[in-house]
ROKETI-609744 format. One line per 8 residues: for each residue x, y, z of N, C-alpha, C. Coordinates in steps of 0.1 Angstrom, whole numbers, plus 5000, padded with zeros to 4 digits. Layout:
BEGIN
X Y Z X Y Z X Y Z; ...;
//
This chain:
BEGIN
5047 6909 5742 5045 6910 5727 5055 6900 5721; 5055 6897 5710 5064 6887 5703 5072 6895 5693; 5084 6894 5695 5094 6903 5687 5093 6899 5671; 5094 6909 5664 5093 6906 5648 5101 6897 5643; 5096 6887 5635 5104 6877 5629 5104 6864 5637; 5097 6863 5649 5095 6852 5657 5082 6847 5657; 5080 6835 5664 5067 6830 5666 5069 6822 5680; 5058 6822 5688 5060 6815 5701 5054 6800 5700;
5061 6791 5704 5057 6777 5706 5061 6772 5719; 5050 6770 5727 5052 6765 5740 5062 6774 5747; 5073 6770 5752 5084 6777 5758 5094 6782 5751; 5093 6782 5737 5105 6785 5729 5100 6797 5719; 5107 6806 5716 5106 6816 5705 5112 6810 5693; 5106 6809 5683 5112 6803 5671 5114 6814 5659; 5126 6817 5656 5129 6826 5644 5123 6820 5631; 5114 6826 5624 5108 6822 5612 5117 6818 5601;
5129 6826 5600 5138 6824 5588 5148 6815 5593; 5156 6816 5604 5166 6806 5606 5165 6795 5615; 5152 6793 5620 5148 6781 5627 5156 6782 5641; 5158 6794 5647 5167 6793 5659 5156 6795 5670; 5159 6789 5681 5151 6786 5691 5154 6794 5705; 5149 6801 5712 5152 6810 5724 5144 6803 5735; 5151 6799 5744 5144 6794 5757 5143 6804 5766; 5131 6809 5767 5129 6822 5776 5124 6820 5791;
5119 6807 5794 5117 6805 5807 5125 6794 5814; 5135 6789 5806 5144 6778 5812 5153 6782 5822; 5162 6774 5826 5170 6778 5837 5182 6785 5830; 5184 6799 5835 5194 6808 5829 5204 6811 5841; 5205 6802 5849 5216 6805 5859 5230 6806 5855; 5235 6797 5845 5248 6798 5841 5250 6810 5832; 5239 6815 5826 5241 6826 5816 5240 6838 5823; 5231 6840 5833 5230 6852 5839 5235 6855 5854;
5238 6843 5861 5239 6845 5873 5229 6849 5885; 5217 6848 5878 5205 6850 5887 5203 6840 5896; 5198 6842 5908 5197 6833 5919 5184 6823 5913; 5174 6833 5910 5161 6827 5906 5156 6832 5892; 5160 6827 5880 5157 6834 5869 5141 6831 5866; 5135 6821 5871 5121 6819 5868 5114 6830 5874; 5116 6831 5888 5110 6843 5895 5110 6857 5887; 5124 6859 5884 5125 6872 5877 5118 6874 5862;
5117 6861 5857 5108 6863 5845 5092 6863 5847; 5088 6857 5857 5074 6859 5863 5072 6876 5866; 5082 6879 5874 5081 6895 5876 5079 6902 5865; 5089 6901 5854 5090 6908 5843 5076 6907 5835; 5071 6895 5835 5060 6890 5827 5047 6899 5832; 5047 6901 5844 5036 6908 5851 5036 6923 5846; 5048 6928 5841 5049 6940 5834 5046 6942 5820; 5044 6929 5815 5039 6928 5799 5051 6928 5789;
5062 6927 5795 5075 6927 5787 5082 6915 5787; 5077 6904 5791 5086 6894 5794 5094 6888 5781; 5089 6886 5771 5095 6881 5758 5108 6890 5755; 5106 6903 5753 5114 6912 5749 5126 6912 5760; 5124 6912 5773 5134 6913 5782 5142 6899 5781; 5136 6888 5778 5143 6876 5777 5152 6875 5767; 5152 6884 5756 5160 6884 5744 5171 6893 5746; 5168 6905 5755 5179 6914 5757 5184 6915 5771;
5176 6917 5781 5181 6919 5795 5186 6907 5801; 5179 6896 5796 5184 6883 5803 5195 6875 5794; 5198 6880 5783 5207 6875 5774 5205 6861 5770; 5193 6858 5767 5189 6843 5761 5198 6840 5749; 5200 6826 5750 5210 6820 5740 5202 6814 5727; 5205 6813 5716 5201 6804 5706 5205 6790 5707; 5197 6782 5705 5198 6767 5703 5193 6760 5691; 5200 6750 5685 5196 6744 5674 5183 6732 5680;
5178 6730 5669 5166 6721 5672 5169 6707 5679; 5182 6702 5677 5184 6690 5685 5185 6692 5699; 5188 6704 5703 5187 6707 5719 5173 6705 5724; 5164 6709 5715 5148 6707 5721 5147 6690 5722; 5152 6685 5710 5149 6670 5709 5156 6662 5719; 5168 6666 5722 5179 6657 5730 5180 6664 5745; 5173 6676 5746 5176 6683 5760 5191 6684 5764; 5199 6686 5755 5213 6687 5755 5219 6701 5752;
5228 6705 5757 5233 6719 5752 5240 6717 5739; 5240 6726 5729 5246 6725 5716 5251 6738 5714; 5260 6740 5704 5266 6753 5699 5253 6761 5694; 5256 6775 5693 5246 6783 5686 5242 6778 5670; 5229 6780 5668 5224 6777 5655 5234 6782 5644; 5234 6775 5633 5243 6780 5622 5236 6789 5613; 5243 6800 5610 5237 6810 5601 5241 6808 5587; 5232 6806 5578 5235 6801 5564 5240 6815 5556;
5245 6812 5546 5247 6823 5536 5234 6825 5527; 5228 6815 5526 5215 6815 5516 5203 6806 5522; 5192 6810 5521 5180 6803 5525 5172 6800 5512; 5168 6787 5510 5158 6785 5501 5147 6779 5506; 5135 6787 5506 5123 6784 5512 5116 6774 5504; 5106 6766 5511 5098 6758 5506 5085 6764 5502; 5085 6772 5492 5075 6779 5484 5075 6773 5472; 5061 6776 5466 5059 6768 5453 5069 6772 5442;
5073 6784 5441 5084 6788 5430 5096 6779 5432; 5099 6774 5443 5114 6766 5446 5111 6751 5446; 5100 6747 5441 5098 6733 5441 5097 6726 5427; 5102 6714 5426 5100 6706 5414 5092 6694 5418; 5083 6688 5410 5074 6677 5414 5080 6666 5407; 5091 6658 5412 5093 6644 5409 5104 6642 5402; 5114 6652 5396 5122 6649 5387 5135 6657 5388; 5145 6653 5381 5156 6662 5380 5162 6663 5365;
5168 6673 5361 5173 6676 5348 5183 6688 5347; 5191 6688 5337 5202 6698 5334 5195 6710 5331; 5182 6707 5324 5174 6720 5319 5165 6726 5329; 5165 6721 5342 5156 6726 5351 5161 6740 5357; 5156 6751 5357 5161 6763 5361 5164 6763 5377; 5176 6768 5380 5179 6768 5394 5170 6779 5402; 5168 6776 5413 5161 6785 5423 5170 6794 5431; 5183 6790 5432 5192 6798 5439 5207 6795 5432;
5215 6804 5430 5229 6805 5430 5239 6806 5439; 5247 6798 5443 5255 6799 5455 5269 6797 5451; 5277 6801 5459 5294 6799 5457 5298 6787 5463; 5311 6783 5457 5317 6773 5465 5320 6775 5478; 5317 6766 5488 5321 6769 5503 5310 6776 5509; 5298 6781 5502 5286 6786 5510 5279 6776 5518; 5273 6781 5527 5264 6774 5536 5251 6777 5532; 5240 6767 5531 5228 6770 5525 5218 6762 5534;
5208 6769 5537 5195 6764 5544 5186 6759 5533; 5181 6749 5533 5171 6743 5524 5158 6739 5529; 5147 6744 5529 5135 6738 5536 5127 6728 5526; 5121 6717 5532 5116 6707 5525 5105 6704 5533; 5095 6696 5525 5081 6693 5530 5078 6678 5528; 5069 6675 5536 5065 6659 5535 5049 6660 5531; 5047 6652 5522 5032 6652 5514 5025 6638 5517; 5031 6629 5525 5026 6616 5528 5014 6617 5534;
5003 6612 5531 4989 6613 5536 4982 6624 5531; 4985 6634 5525 4979 6645 5520 4977 6645 5506; 4964 6648 5503 4959 6646 5489 4959 6661 5481; 4962 6660 5469 4962 6673 5461 4949 6680 5460; 4938 6671 5460 4924 6675 5458 4920 6683 5470; 4924 6680 5482 4920 6685 5494 4932 6685 5505; 4942 6693 5504 4954 6692 5513 4950 6697 5527; 4941 6704 5530 4938 6707 5544 4931 6696 5551;
4924 6687 5543 4917 6677 5553 4924 6669 5560; 4938 6666 5557 4947 6657 5565 4951 6663 5579; 4952 6676 5578 4955 6683 5591 4943 6683 5599; 4930 6687 5595 4919 6687 5602 4916 6673 5607; 4916 6661 5601 4914 6648 5605 4922 6643 5615; 4934 6649 5615 4944 6644 5626 4947 6655 5635; 4938 6664 5636 4940 6675 5646 4954 6681 5649; 4959 6685 5635 4972 6689 5635 4973 6704 5630;
4982 6711 5637 4981 6726 5634 4984 6731 5620; 4977 6740 5614 4981 6746 5602 4993 6756 5604; 5004 6751 5606 5016 6758 5609 5024 6763 5597; 5036 6768 5597 5042 6773 5587 5045 6762 5575; 5050 6750 5579 5052 6739 5570 5038 6735 5564; 5028 6735 5572 5015 6730 5566 5010 6740 5556; 5011 6752 5559 5008 6763 5549 5016 6762 5537; 5030 6758 5538 5038 6757 5527 5032 6744 5517;
5028 6734 5524 5024 6721 5518 5010 6724 5510; 5002 6731 5516 4990 6734 5509 4993 6744 5498; 5000 6753 5499 5003 6762 5487 5010 6756 5477; 5018 6748 5479 5026 6739 5470 5017 6730 5463; 5007 6723 5469 4999 6715 5462 4989 6721 5453; 4986 6734 5456 4976 6742 5450 4984 6749 5437; 4997 6749 5436 5002 6758 5427 5013 6751 5419; 5020 6740 5425 5030 6732 5417 5024 6723 5408;
5029 6722 5396 5022 6711 5385 5032 6702 5384; 5026 6689 5380 5034 6677 5377 5044 6681 5363; 5052 6672 5363 5061 6673 5351 5053 6670 5339; 5053 6679 5328 5043 6677 5316 5044 6664 5309; 5056 6657 5310 5056 6644 5303 5051 6633 5311; 5048 6635 5325 5041 6625 5332 5050 6618 5341; 5061 6623 5343 5073 6618 5352 5066 6620 5366; 5067 6609 5375 5062 6610 5389 5074 6609 5398;
5072 6615 5410 5082 6613 5420 5077 6621 5431; 5089 6625 5440 5088 6632 5453 5085 6647 5449; 5080 6656 5459 5079 6669 5460 5094 6675 5466; 5101 6681 5456 5115 6684 5460 5117 6699 5460; 5128 6703 5467 5131 6718 5466 5146 6719 5459; 5146 6728 5448 5156 6731 5442 5154 6733 5427; 5162 6732 5418 5177 6729 5421 5186 6741 5426; 5195 6738 5432 5206 6750 5437 5218 6747 5428;
5223 6759 5422 5234 6760 5412 5246 6764 5420; 5257 6756 5420 5269 6759 5428 5279 6763 5417; 5284 6774 5419 5292 6782 5411 5306 6774 5409; 5312 6772 5399 5325 6766 5396 5324 6751 5395; 5313 6744 5397 5310 6730 5395 5309 6726 5381; 5318 6718 5376 5317 6713 5362 5317 6698 5362; 5312 6694 5350 5312 6679 5348 5326 6672 5351; 5327 6662 5357 5341 6654 5361 5344 6659 5375;
5338 6670 5381 5341 6673 5394 5333 6666 5404; 5336 6667 5417 5327 6659 5428 5321 6671 5436; 5308 6669 5440 5304 6680 5449 5303 6673 5464; 5310 6678 5473 5311 6674 5487 5298 6682 5492; 5291 6673 5499 5280 6679 5506 5281 6677 5520; 5284 6687 5529 5285 6685 5544 5273 6687 5551; 5267 6679 5557 5255 6680 5564 5257 6687 5578; 5254 6699 5578 5257 6705 5591 5244 6703 5601;
5233 6702 5595 5221 6700 5605 5209 6696 5596; 5201 6687 5604 5190 6684 5598 5178 6687 5609; 5170 6696 5607 5161 6702 5617 5145 6699 5615; 5139 6693 5624 5124 6690 5622 5116 6705 5623; 5107 6705 5613 5098 6716 5611 5085 6716 5618; 5082 6704 5624 5069 6701 5629 5070 6692 5642; 5060 6689 5648 5062 6680 5660 5056 6666 5657; 5056 6661 5643 5049 6649 5640 5057 6645 5626;
5055 6632 5621 5059 6626 5609 5048 6617 5606; 5048 6613 5593 5038 6603 5589 5045 6591 5582; 5040 6578 5586 5042 6567 5578 5030 6563 5571; 5030 6553 5561 5017 6549 5556 5021 6536 5550; 5008 6529 5547 5009 6515 5541 4997 6516 5531; 4998 6509 5520 4987 6509 5510 4989 6497 5501; 4981 6492 5496 4977 6480 5488 4988 6483 5474; 4995 6473 5471 5003 6472 5459 5017 6481 5463;
5018 6486 5475 5030 6494 5480 5040 6485 5486; 5053 6491 5487 5062 6486 5496 5066 6471 5492; 5074 6465 5502 5079 6451 5497 5070 6440 5501; 5057 6443 5504 5048 6432 5506 5034 6436 5499; 5035 6439 5486 5025 6447 5479 5011 6439 5480; 5011 6426 5482 4999 6418 5480 4993 6415 5495; 5001 6419 5506 4996 6415 5518 4988 6427 5523; 4988 6439 5518 4981 6450 5523 4966 6452 5515;
4957 6452 5523 4942 6453 5517 4936 6466 5518; 4942 6476 5527 4935 6489 5530 4947 6499 5532; 4944 6511 5527 4955 6522 5530 4954 6526 5546; 4963 6528 5552 4962 6536 5565 4975 6544 5566; 4973 6555 5573 4982 6566 5576 4985 6563 5591; 4998 6564 5596 5002 6564 5610 5009 6579 5612; 5003 6587 5621 5009 6599 5625 5016 6596 5637; 5031 6598 5636 5041 6596 5646 5043 6610 5655;
5039 6611 5666 5041 6623 5674 5055 6624 5681; 5060 6634 5681 5074 6634 5687 5075 6636 5702; 5083 6629 5710 5085 6631 5723 5097 6639 5725; 5096 6650 5727 5111 6661 5726 5119 6656 5738; 5114 6650 5749 5125 6648 5759 5131 6634 5756; 5125 6624 5751 5132 6611 5748 5136 6611 5734; 5133 6622 5727 5139 6621 5711 5133 6609 5704; 5120 6608 5705 5116 6595 5699 5103 6599 5692;
5097 6591 5685 5084 6592 5677 5075 6581 5680; 5062 6582 5682 5052 6572 5684 5040 6574 5679; 5033 6564 5673 5019 6565 5668 5010 6559 5677; 5015 6551 5687 5004 6545 5698 5015 6542 5709; 5008 6541 5722 5016 6537 5734 5023 6524 5732; 5037 6525 5738 5045 6512 5738 5053 6512 5725; 5053 6519 5716 5061 6520 5704 5069 6533 5705; 5082 6533 5706 5090 6544 5702 5101 6543 5694;
5101 6551 5683 5112 6550 5673 5121 6561 5676; 5134 6560 5675 5143 6571 5677 5143 6580 5665; 5143 6593 5668 5143 6603 5659 5156 6605 5654; 5160 6604 5642 5173 6605 5635 5171 6611 5621; 5168 6625 5619 5164 6630 5608 5175 6629 5597; 5170 6627 5584 5178 6626 5574 5172 6628 5559; 5177 6632 5549 5170 6635 5536 5172 6622 5530; 5160 6617 5526 5158 6605 5516 5164 6606 5502;
5162 6620 5497 5168 6624 5485 5177 6635 5485; 5188 6634 5480 5199 6643 5477 5206 6640 5464; 5204 6649 5454 5209 6644 5441 5215 6659 5433; 5224 6655 5425 5229 6664 5412 5221 6661 5402; 5221 6669 5391 5215 6667 5379 5222 6655 5371; 5214 6646 5365 5220 6637 5356 5227 6643 5345; 5235 6636 5336 5241 6645 5326 5231 6648 5315; 5232 6660 5309 5223 6666 5300 5217 6658 5289;
5225 6648 5284 5219 6639 5274 5209 6629 5278; 5207 6628 5294 5199 6619 5299 5184 6625 5299; 5183 6638 5298 5170 6645 5298 5165 6647 5314; 5151 6647 5314 5145 6647 5328 5144 6632 5332; 5147 6629 5345 5145 6617 5350 5137 6617 5362; 5129 6607 5365 5121 6606 5377 5130 6606 5390; 5124 6612 5401 5131 6611 5413 5130 6598 5422; 5121 6588 5417 5119 6576 5425 5131 6566 5425;
5138 6563 5414 5147 6554 5415 5161 6562 5417; 5170 6559 5425 5184 6564 5427 5192 6562 5414; 5203 6568 5413 5211 6566 5402 5227 6571 5405; 5235 6571 5396 5248 6576 5397 5250 6591 5404; 5239 6598 5402 5237 6611 5406 5231 6612 5420; 5230 6602 5427 5224 6601 5439 5210 6601 5439; 5203 6609 5445 5188 6609 5445 5180 6601 5456; 5171 6592 5452 5163 6587 5464 5170 6574 5470;
5182 6576 5476 5189 6567 5481 5184 6560 5496; 5176 6570 5503 5172 6566 5515 5182 6560 5525; 5194 6566 5525 5204 6560 5533 5203 6567 5547; 5198 6559 5555 5195 6564 5570 5208 6569 5578; 5220 6567 5572 5232 6571 5578 5236 6586 5575; 5229 6592 5566 5233 6606 5561 5226 6616 5572; 5229 6614 5584 5224 6625 5595 5234 6636 5596; 5230 6645 5606 5239 6656 5607 5253 6652 5613;
5263 6660 5607 5276 6656 5608 5282 6646 5597; 5275 6643 5588 5280 6633 5579 5283 6639 5564; 5288 6632 5555 5291 6638 5541 5288 6630 5530; 5282 6638 5521 5277 6630 5509 5287 6634 5497; 5292 6626 5490 5300 6629 5476 5292 6625 5464; 5290 6635 5456 5281 6633 5443 5289 6635 5430; 5290 6627 5421 5296 6630 5408 5291 6641 5400; 5297 6651 5398 5289 6662 5388 5290 6660 5374;
5278 6660 5369 5276 6657 5354 5270 6669 5346; 5268 6679 5354 5262 6689 5346 5268 6704 5353; 5268 6714 5343 5275 6727 5350 5265 6731 5362; 5272 6735 5372 5265 6741 5384 5261 6729 5391; 5262 6717 5390 5259 6705 5398 5242 6704 5399; 5236 6716 5401 5221 6716 5403 5218 6705 5413; 5219 6709 5427 5216 6701 5437 5201 6702 5442; 5194 6691 5445 5179 6690 5446 5178 6680 5459;
5170 6683 5467 5167 6675 5479 5150 6674 5483; 5148 6665 5490 5136 6663 5496 5134 6650 5502; 5122 6644 5501 5117 6630 5508 5124 6630 5521; 5120 6638 5531 5126 6642 5543 5121 6630 5554; 5130 6625 5562 5126 6614 5571 5130 6617 5585; 5121 6617 5594 5126 6617 5610 5132 6604 5614; 5129 6593 5607 5134 6580 5612 5131 6571 5600; 5140 6559 5599 5138 6550 5592 5145 6537 5594;
5139 6524 5594 5147 6513 5594 5152 6510 5579; 5164 6503 5579 5170 6498 5566 5159 6489 5560; 5160 6490 5546 5148 6485 5540 5137 6495 5535; 5131 6502 5545 5120 6510 5543 5108 6503 5536; 5106 6490 5544 5097 6481 5536 5083 6485 5534; 5077 6494 5541 5062 6499 5537 5062 6508 5526; 5074 6512 5521 5076 6520 5510 5079 6535 5514; 5078 6539 5526 5080 6552 5532 5086 6550 5545;
5092 6560 5551 5098 6560 5564 5088 6568 5574; 5094 6575 5583 5086 6586 5590 5088 6598 5582; 5079 6602 5574 5081 6613 5565 5078 6626 5573; 5087 6634 5570 5085 6646 5581 5091 6659 5573; 5085 6670 5574 5091 6684 5570 5104 6686 5577; 5115 6689 5570 5127 6691 5576 5134 6702 5571; 5143 6709 5577 5153 6720 5572 5167 6713 5572; 5172 6714 5559 5185 6709 5557 5193 6721 5556;
5206 6720 5563 5216 6730 5563 5229 6723 5558; 5234 6727 5548 5246 6719 5542 5257 6730 5537; 5269 6726 5537 5280 6734 5531 5284 6727 5518; 5284 6733 5506 5287 6728 5494 5303 6731 5491; 5311 6720 5489 5324 6724 5483 5325 6716 5471; 5332 6723 5460 5334 6718 5447 5349 6711 5449; 5350 6699 5445 5362 6691 5447 5367 6689 5433; 5378 6697 5430 5384 6696 5416 5396 6684 5417;
5398 6681 5428 5407 6670 5432 5401 6656 5434; 5390 6654 5431 5382 6642 5435 5373 6638 5421; 5376 6626 5416 5368 6624 5405 5363 6608 5406; 5350 6608 5409 5342 6598 5413 5331 6595 5403; 5327 6581 5401 5314 6580 5391 5304 6574 5398; 5305 6572 5412 5293 6565 5417 5293 6572 5433; 5281 6574 5438 5281 6580 5450 5287 6574 5462; 5293 6582 5470 5300 6578 5481 5296 6586 5494;
5297 6582 5505 5294 6588 5517 5306 6586 5529; 5305 6595 5538 5314 6594 5549 5308 6598 5562; 5312 6591 5573 5308 6597 5587 5319 6600 5595; 5319 6605 5606 5333 6606 5615 5338 6591 5617; 5330 6582 5616 5337 6567 5620 5336 6559 5608; 5330 6560 5597 5328 6552 5586 5331 6558 5572; 5337 6551 5563 5332 6554 5548 5321 6544 5543; 5314 6550 5535 5302 6543 5530 5302 6542 5515;
5302 6529 5509 5301 6526 5495 5287 6521 5492; 5281 6527 5480 5268 6521 5476 5267 6515 5466; 5258 6504 5464 5256 6495 5453 5242 6497 5448; 5238 6501 5436 5224 6501 5433 5221 6493 5419; 5209 6488 5419 5204 6479 5409 5191 6475 5411; 5183 6474 5401 5169 6468 5401 5169 6453 5408; 5180 6446 5407 5180 6434 5413 5188 6434 5425; 5183 6430 5436 5191 6431 5449 5204 6422 5451;
5204 6411 5444 5217 6405 5444 5228 6413 5435; 5224 6419 5425 5234 6427 5417 5237 6440 5424; 5227 6446 5433 5231 6457 5440 5241 6454 5450; 5239 6441 5456 5250 6437 5467 5263 6435 5460; 5264 6430 5447 5275 6429 5441 5282 6441 5438; 5274 6451 5433 5279 6465 5432 5286 6472 5444; 5280 6470 5454 5283 6475 5467 5298 6468 5471; 5299 6456 5469 5311 6450 5472 5322 6454 5463;
5319 6456 5451 5329 6462 5440 5334 6475 5445; 5323 6484 5448 5327 6498 5452 5333 6497 5464; 5331 6490 5474 5339 6491 5487 5353 6485 5486; 5356 6474 5478 5368 6467 5476 5377 6478 5468; 5370 6485 5458 5377 6493 5449 5382 6504 5458; 5374 6510 5467 5377 6523 5476 5388 6518 5484; 5388 6506 5492 5399 6501 5500 5412 6500 5492; 5413 6495 5480 5424 6493 5471 5429 6507 5466;
5422 6515 5462 5425 6527 5454 5428 6538 5465; 5421 6540 5474 5422 6549 5484 5429 6548 5495; 5430 6534 5499 5437 6532 5512 5450 6525 5509; 5452 6520 5497 5465 6515 5494 5468 6499 5496; 5456 6491 5494 5458 6478 5496 5457 6470 5482; 5460 6460 5481 5458 6450 5470 5444 6447 5468; 5439 6442 5457 5426 6439 5457 5423 6427 5465; 5431 6415 5466 5429 6404 5475 5429 6409 5489;
5437 6417 5494 5436 6423 5506 5424 6431 5510; 5420 6440 5500 5405 6446 5501 5394 6437 5503; 5396 6427 5494 5384 6416 5495 5385 6410 5509; 5395 6408 5514 5396 6400 5528 5392 6409 5537; 5395 6423 5538 5391 6432 5547 5376 6433 5546; 5370 6433 5534 5355 6436 5534 5348 6423 5540; 5353 6413 5538 5348 6399 5541 5348 6399 5558; 5360 6405 5565 5360 6403 5579 5358 6414 5586;
5357 6426 5580 5355 6438 5590 5345 6449 5583; 5340 6447 5571 5330 6455 5566 5315 6450 5566; 5305 6458 5571 5290 6454 5572 5284 6458 5559; 5277 6448 5553 5269 6452 5541 5254 6452 5546; 5247 6465 5543 5233 6465 5549 5226 6469 5535; 5212 6464 5538 5202 6468 5528 5197 6481 5530; 5199 6491 5520 5196 6504 5521 5181 6505 5521; 5175 6502 5508 5161 6502 5507 5157 6492 5495;
5144 6487 5496 5141 6478 5486 5128 6482 5478; 5124 6494 5478 5111 6499 5476 5112 6509 5465; 5123 6513 5459 5124 6524 5450 5128 6521 5435; 5123 6507 5431 5126 6504 5417 5139 6500 5415; 5149 6510 5417 5165 6507 5419 5167 6504 5433; 5172 6492 5438 5172 6489 5451 5188 6492 5455; 5191 6493 5471 5203 6497 5473 5209 6490 5485; 5222 6487 5482 5230 6480 5494 5240 6489 5497;
5244 6492 5510 5255 6501 5515 5265 6493 5524; 5278 6496 5521 5290 6491 5528 5294 6499 5537; 5296 6496 5551 5300 6503 5562 5313 6501 5565; 5323 6509 5561 5336 6506 5562 5342 6514 5576; 5344 6506 5586 5349 6513 5597 5363 6518 5596; 5365 6531 5600 5379 6538 5600 5388 6532 5610; 5382 6526 5621 5389 6521 5632 5398 6509 5630; 5394 6502 5619 5401 6490 5616 5416 6492 5609;
5417 6505 5603 5430 6508 5597 5438 6515 5606; 5444 6508 5616 5453 6512 5627 5465 6522 5624; 5470 6521 5613 5483 6528 5608 5478 6542 5599; 5466 6543 5599 5461 6556 5592 5454 6564 5600; 5455 6577 5598 5446 6588 5605 5439 6594 5593; 5426 6595 5597 5417 6602 5588 5411 6614 5595; 5415 6626 5586 5409 6639 5590 5395 6640 5588; 5388 6647 5596 5373 6649 5595 5370 6662 5600;
5359 6668 5593 5354 6684 5598 5346 6681 5610; 5344 6692 5617 5336 6692 5628 5325 6703 5625; 5312 6699 5630 5301 6709 5629 5303 6722 5637;
//
């Protein structure tokens, strides 16, 4: 029998709430000291109680999703303080705003699990059709997508954008503060993702004559995704949209273009173990996320990445000591400055301005020194060119500053 709260997927038990995976027929030698744990499992299975014994008598261990994808041991899954499910009442269709009611209230320092969904290739008119046509299971995330399409309404004014989860209200966050978002994990919720091309979309709008969806199936051993033999794209899950509310006087804004509040940045470097800094403009910050990606190339030139339902686990920290006006990010090895503008050349100039300002103001160099460092040691990459407001990000290596030590948190 399957224990309450779990579902069986191949050789793993998956906890429905916390997305914890239990390997019940894998090699348990190091955990149990059993000479042949597989034989013991089969003996127990013959008695009709294999799964229960695997959780209690065999002392099975919890593993995060990237152990399944990487086939490498990782620490036990993180237990959140709050879980925000991807159910209709927790979704907003395509917008942010200070007047949008929060779906959860959390404390400064809380760990929050936020479920998100992918709708690429799925129509509101018949959401079940996509799964049937592509022989995909109607699993939990698919059921969420179907329920959301049937129950969540577009913004009344006609604003369009992504299907997003949130907003989450963070207690203590006030305008002028910075919200530090530590990305503790990003976990796939299914075994596939979807890319698409369509006429008038992406960076080659006139070259595409027909719409086509590409279903990328995951190879859990190689940690890759493929829509046909001979093509393997690395799986590196991240959230395309992470935003706080714009200032109240801005009203509601579409989630398609990014802005000073974050949003649809499509910054592929914001994977597990990285940090996003967002300037707070509304009380409670009102964090919203979605547009989830299993993998993406810089530019995202078809208009979408490998869109995939994901679970985001973050720690929210309200920074009263940090006052920024533009989005900033950090990895264990780099600082990241972003430049945004509808014109790509201006976005590049804005990224250069943000990078030189950061090196000057935060690291203690003159402007001329900072400009020289940016020209010789910093890589400027195109983030995306398809979201109306385009992006360029500056990758500033910490290693080039040999007289400085940079503390960083660990997952």
